[in-house]
DODO-422727 format. One line per 8 residues: number of its first residue (from 1); their letters; for each residue x, y, z of C-alpha. Coordinates in pm, 1 decimal. Example, Ala and Ser with C-alpha at 12.3 -4.5 7.8 and 13.67 -1.06 7.14 Angstrom:
BEGIN
1	as	1230.0:-450.0:780.0; 1367.0:-106.0:714.0
//
This chain:
BEGIN
1	mafdslat	-1927.7:1963.9:-1785.4; -1943.9:2023.4:-1410.6; -1833.8:1731.1:-1196.2; -2162.1:1722.8:-1004.5; -2353.0:1703.1:-1333.8; -2204.4:1368.2:-1437.0; -2438.0:1078.0:-1499.9; -2513.6:863.8:-1196.5
9	elllqifs	-2346.1:563.5:-1361.4; -2019.1:757.0:-1390.0; -2043.2:873.9:-1029.0; -2090.1:513.8:-914.6; -1771.2:420.4:-1100.4; -1586.5:710.2:-937.5; -1708.5:612.3:-591.5; -1603.6:252.0:-651.2
17	scnsfedl	-1256.7:369.2:-753.1; -1179.1:537.2:-420.0; -874.6:393.1:-244.3; -999.2:438.8:111.6; -1315.1:494.2:312.6; -1175.6:831.6:416.9; -1167.9:939.0:50.4; -1511.5:792.0:-6.0
25	galaltcs	-1658.5:983.3:287.2; -1497.7:1308.9:180.6; -1633.4:1269.7:-171.1; -1983.4:1187.0:-48.1; -1988.8:1503.0:164.5; -1909.7:1726.0:-133.2; -2276.0:1786.2:-212.9; -2620.4:1645.3:-141.5
33	rfhkvlls	-2637.7:1464.4:-475.9; -2315.1:1275.3:-412.6; -2442.5:1179.6:-69.6; -2764.9:1042.2:-218.0; -2572.8:848.4:-483.4; -2357.3:683.7:-218.5; -2665.8:579.9:-20.5; -2830.7:426.4:-325.3
41	sqrlsifr	-2894.7:55.9:-378.9; -2536.0:21.2:-506.8; -2372.9:122.8:-178.1; -2277.4:-232.3:-73.1; -2101.5:-287.6:-404.2; -1920.6:45.7:-361.3; -1817.4:-36.1:-5.4; -1685.7:-375.2:-117.2
49	svaeaqyg	-1470.6:-217.6:-388.5; -1327.3:38.9:-148.8; -1265.8:-227.1:118.0; -1076.1:-435.6:-137.9; -859.2:-136.6:-226.6; -784.9:-36.7:133.1; -781.7:-370.3:317.3; -760.8:-637.4:46.7
57	plhdaiqv	-721.9:-917.6:-33.7; -1074.8:-960.8:100.0; -1078.9:-1327.6:-0.6; -816.9:-1403.5:265.3; -985.6:-1178.3:521.3; -1313.4:-1361.0:459.3; -1144.2:-1691.7:545.3; -1052.8:-1545.6:885.8
65	vtyndsqp	-1390.0:-1404.1:985.6; -1595.5:-1698.3:855.6; -1381.4:-1981.8:990.7; -1538.2:-2240.3:1219.4; -1445.5:-2599.0:1293.1; -1744.3:-2742.9:1105.6; -1538.9:-2776.3:786.8; -1169.5:-2829.8:703.4
73	vhlprevh	-974.4:-2506.3:729.3; -776.5:-2569.6:409.8; -1090.5:-2556.2:194.3; -1165.6:-2196.4:79.8; -1507.7:-2062.8:175.6; -1727.0:-1854.2:-52.0; -1996.9:-1660.1:132.6; -2271.0:-1412.3:52.7
81	fsfallqq	-2144.3:-1056.5:92.7; -2344.2:-846.9:338.2; -2312.6:-541.0:558.7; -2259.1:-765.5:862.4; -1971.3:-940.8:684.2; -1832.9:-605.9:571.8; -1820.8:-482.6:931.9; -1612.5:-781.1:1036.6
89	llevgrva	-1384.0:-738.6:735.6; -1324.2:-375.7:824.9; -1225.3:-473.9:1177.3; -967.1:-732.2:1072.6; -860.2:-499.0:792.3; -776.9:-222.0:1037.8; -561.7:-466.7:1233.5; -376.2:-573.0:918.8
97	sawediyp	-334.5:-210.0:816.7; -181.7:-128.1:1156.7; 85.9:-392.3:1093.7; 179.0:-207.7:773.6; 314.1:75.4:989.1; 476.7:-156.7:1243.6; 665.0:-366.8:990.2; 930.2:-107.6:887.0
105	tkkwnddn	1017.7:-22.8:1248.8; 1077.1:-388.3:1339.5; 1219.9:-509.6:1009.6; 1478.0:-233.3:997.0; 1562.7:-179.8:1363.6; 1865.0:-35.9:1542.6; 2106.8:-263.1:1354.9; 1999.8:-155.6:1005.8
113	fedrrllt	1783.1:150.7:1061.8; 1944.3:324.7:763.5; 1750.7:86.2:535.7; 1415.6:183.4:684.8; 1155.1:302.1:437.2; 782.9:298.9:372.4; 636.1:-7.0:208.2; 512.1:11.1:-149.5
121	dteryrlr	146.5:-50.4:-226.0; 228.0:-401.3:-347.8; 425.7:-476.8:-32.4; 140.5:-350.4:183.4; -100.0:-577.7:-2.2; 125.2:-879.2:48.4; 175.2:-793.1:415.3; -199.8:-778.0:477.4
129	qavyrlwl	-235.4:-1108.0:294.4; 28.8:-1267.3:517.3; -137.2:-1126.5:830.7; -474.6:-1272.6:730.9; -322.2:-1612.6:658.5; -130.7:-1624.4:985.7; -448.5:-1518.4:1162.3; -640.8:-1803.1:998.5
137	ynrafhna	-372.1:-2051.9:1102.2; -386.5:-1927.3:1461.8; -766.3:-1943.0:1475.8; -767.1:-2298.7:1344.0; -482.9:-2455.6:1543.8; -400.7:-2237.7:1843.4; -707.4:-2283.5:2059.1; -853.3:-2490.8:2340.5
145	qhpretrc	-932.3:-2775.2:2098.1; -557.5:-2818.5:2039.4; -390.7:-2872.4:2378.8; -29.7:-2978.8:2415.8; -117.6:-3348.1:2387.3; -240.9:-3308.4:2027.3; 43.4:-3102.5:1879.7; 244.4:-3403.8:1759.3
153	tavvgdqr	-40.8:-3630.4:1652.9; -40.2:-3732.4:1285.9; -398.8:-3621.7:1220.9; -351.2:-3268.4:1352.5; -11.0:-3239.1:1185.4; -164.4:-3331.4:848.8; -441.3:-3074.5:896.4; -185.6:-2800.9:961.8
161	tkllrnwn	22.9:-2902.4:660.5; -280.8:-2911.1:430.5; -353.4:-2547.5:509.8; 2.2:-2433.7:431.1; 0.1:-2632.6:106.4; -252.7:-2381.2:-28.0; 30.7:-2130.8:-74.4; 353.0:-2126.5:-275.0
169	imeladma	698.8:-2078.0:-126.9; 705.2:-1701.7:-186.2; 373.0:-1656.8:-7.8; 494.9:-1876.2:278.3; 811.2:-1664.3:295.2; 591.0:-1355.1:333.7; 411.1:-1526.0:622.5; 741.0:-1625.4:785.5
177	dvhqvira	866.4:-1267.4:748.0; 559.1:-1123.2:920.6; 584.1:-1396.2:1183.8; 934.7:-1272.3:1266.9; 805.5:-914.6:1296.5; 531.8:-1033.4:1533.6; 798.6:-1211.5:1738.1; 995.0:-885.3:1755.6
185	vltenicp	690.3:-700.9:1890.8; 648.3:-968.0:2157.5; 1010.4:-969.2:2270.4; 1062.3:-593.4:2256.6; 728.6:-452.5:2366.5; 509.3:-711.8:2537.4; 732.8:-979.1:2694.1; 1082.3:-829.8:2730.7
193	snrairek	1354.7:-1052.2:2873.7; 1539.1:-970.3:3196.6; 1837.5:-869.8:2986.5; 1622.4:-628.9:2783.5; 1493.3:-473.1:3104.8; 1848.6:-416.6:3229.4; 1942.6:-256.4:2897.2; 1637.7:-30.9:2907.1
201	lvkyfpdg	1720.6:85.7:3258.5; 2072.6:175.5:3151.0; 1934.3:357.3:2846.1; 1672.0:558.3:3034.6; 1883.7:624.4:3345.4; 2245.2:644.6:3223.0; 2369.8:865.8:3506.0; 2340.8:807.8:3876.4
209	hqhhtvfn	2080.6:533.9:3865.6; 2164.4:316.7:4165.1; 1843.5:115.9:4183.2; 1908.1:-254.0:4243.4; 1681.5:-441.3:4005.1; 1511.8:-752.8:4138.3; 1380.8:-998.1:3880.3; 1088.2:-1222.1:3956.9
217	spyqncps	1019.2:-1566.6:3816.1; 866.9:-1569.2:3465.3; 520.9:-1676.2:3585.8; 478.8:-1480.8:3906.0; 148.2:-1433.2:4087.6; 43.8:-1084.2:3983.2; -283.1:-911.3:4060.2; -509.8:-851.3:3765.7
225	qagsqyhq	-483.6:-492.7:3645.8; -663.7:-524.9:3313.2; -943.6:-765.2:3240.8; -979.8:-942.9:2909.7; -1167.6:-667.3:2731.1; -1031.2:-763.0:2392.0; -1294.1:-817.2:2125.1; -1227.9:-1094.3:1874.8
233	ffhhfssp	-1149.0:-837.0:1606.1; -1072.6:-537.6:1829.5; -930.0:-245.2:1635.3; -921.9:65.8:1858.6; -560.0:135.9:1950.8; -570.0:491.1:2081.8; -500.2:461.0:2455.3; -184.0:637.7:2581.9
241	skyldkfl	122.0:420.1:2623.2; 270.8:355.0:2966.3; 583.4:193.2:2819.9; 828.2:422.5:2998.8; 639.0:411.0:3329.3; 709.9:42.6:3380.1; 1082.9:116.7:3394.0; 1042.7:373.7:3671.1
249	ptdrhepg	1119.4:226.0:4017.2; 874.6:336.5:4285.0; 764.1:217.8:4628.2; 486.9:20.5:4460.2; 654.6:-89.6:4139.5; 974.9:-283.6:4075.2; 1098.2:-256.8:3712.0; 1251.8:-601.7:3738.9
257	segwgdei	903.8:-748.7:3772.5; 846.2:-661.7:3406.2; 1109.1:-913.6:3293.1; 996.3:-1250.1:3160.4; 1318.6:-1442.1:3220.4; 1623.5:-1532.3:3014.9; 1775.6:-1816.6:2817.6; 1574.3:-2133.7:2750.4
265	pyyyived	1273.7:-2062.6:2980.1; 1227.3:-1726.3:2810.4; 1237.0:-1885.9:2463.9; 948.3:-2115.5:2552.8; 746.1:-1828.0:2697.2; 776.7:-1641.5:2366.2; 679.6:-1958.5:2178.7; 365.6:-1976.6:2393.9
273	mlkldpgq	279.8:-1612.9:2329.2; 316.9:-1656.4:1952.6; -8.9:-1852.9:1959.4; -189.2:-1520.2:1998.7; -330.0:-1384.4:1675.0; -218.5:-1050.6:1519.7; -520.5:-870.1:1667.1; -459.2:-996.0:2019.2
281	ilwlwkha	-89.3:-906.5:2006.4; -163.9:-558.3:1880.5; -422.8:-507.9:2153.8; -184.8:-622.2:2428.4; 85.7:-388.3:2299.3; -143.0:-86.4:2311.4; -358.6:-166.7:2614.9; -155.6:-392.1:2846.7
289	pyksqvls	182.4:-224.7:2906.2; 250.2:-410.0:3232.0; 341.8:-775.5:3271.3; 64.6:-834.4:3524.3; -192.1:-720.9:3266.8; -53.4:-954.6:3001.7; -51.2:-1244.9:3247.7; -408.2:-1168.3:3347.4
297	yvrelgdw	-513.0:-1181.5:2984.8; -341.5:-1506.9:2889.1; -458.5:-1682.9:3205.6; -816.8:-1614.8:3105.4; -753.5:-1808.9:2784.6; -733.2:-2136.6:2979.1; -485.3:-2404.2:3082.1; -426.9:-2514.1:2722.0
305	fddngqtf	-221.9:-2200.0:2658.8; 74.6:-2272.4:2891.3; 366.6:-2493.2:2781.7; 211.8:-2536.1:2437.6; 419.1:-2334.0:2193.4; 322.3:-2212.9:1849.3; 327.5:-2468.4:1568.5; 358.8:-2249.4:1258.2
313	gqtleklm	738.3:-2278.3:1234.3; 732.0:-2653.3:1292.9; 462.4:-2705.6:1028.9; 634.5:-2482.3:773.5; 961.1:-2670.7:820.0; 781.6:-3002.0:770.4; 618.8:-2877.5:449.3; 945.9:-2740.2:309.5
321	lqrngdsy	1120.1:-3071.8:368.3; 836.5:-3249.7:187.1; 846.0:-3010.9:-108.8; 1213.4:-2962.5:-187.3; 1423.5:-3059.6:113.4; 1501.2:-2701.9:221.2; 1507.6:-2612.4:589.4; 1315.7:-2343.3:774.1
329	ddlraaia	1646.3:-2201.7:899.1; 1756.2:-2146.6:537.6; 1431.2:-1962.7:467.9; 1475.2:-1736.8:770.0; 1832.1:-1662.4:662.8; 1709.7:-1567.5:315.3; 1448.2:-1338.5:471.1; 1710.7:-1171.4:689.8
337	eggvgisa	1933.0:-1115.1:384.0; 1647.5:-958.8:187.9; 1623.5:-1232.1:-74.0; 1262.2:-1324.7:4.3; 986.2:-1185.1:222.0; 761.5:-879.9:214.4; 1038.0:-631.3:134.1; 1262.5:-861.1:-72.7
345	rdlgdggg	1496.3:-656.2:-290.6; 1468.5:-872.7:-602.3; 1086.6:-876.4:-609.5; 1041.3:-505.7:-675.5; 676.2:-424.9:-729.7; 589.4:-760.9:-874.8; 368.3:-1019.2:-709.7; 68.3:-971.2:-487.4
//
């Protein structure tokens, strides 16, 4: 029997079994009948199945796009599925999918690049899940309603802990692993230290580079070069990178001005920046290559952002001590050794 002669019910099952929207679109363009079947009354159900396969788990993504402060964040939300909801899910899904490609380059960097590999399908699923959950945490607790004065209050601390209690230790380890990768993107690509700038200059200009680098203070007064054009779930990351340009000394640009400091002050700057969600960080990496652009963006967020570091690590450590007495440092060491986390050696293809 010819493929295009199959019963409509079978074609609907085939459409729903596609692993990506690219495959779904290609199949629908095969002939006019397939196109009509896709546009039938079952199209929302088909799109949901494909979205689950490509960007799932949708349950966790739904928690991100539907969150508001009218109800406790730790209570799961069930909502009616619609095309409007699907559009938002696709946008956060594309962000999570982009982190699938970033993870191997940051997890296995210059020190252990020989271990670098592609993630398995199960690992990709767990990575997207961790991204969604970190995103939900950031949306709930890293905002103008949580200034520095509230970070240590018992009520807010209990709210943060309640959210993390929804997940077991292996799922929390996945989140901590992705959190470390996000930190690496910040320190290497968005907010490099003065030391990193010096090392980059030596790398890019090994011979005869006599430029005397002048480093500015971490929070210098820079003109705005890029307005806050980031959409809440922005997902277009196609603009050309200017990463190398910022290390080129010119009459109008000093490479040292791209440094964000060193030592303790730099640590606290990174802690501040970790309050940004995975979508914001990805957007800054691709669209704000210069320090002045990053500063312009974060200043538009409001005064609550400065000197008010991320609370995920603090909350996770508190929860681990309550559960079994383990420390967050022990968990990070286990992640670094490959015992737990997204790409843990002993997990294989299980889980997810």
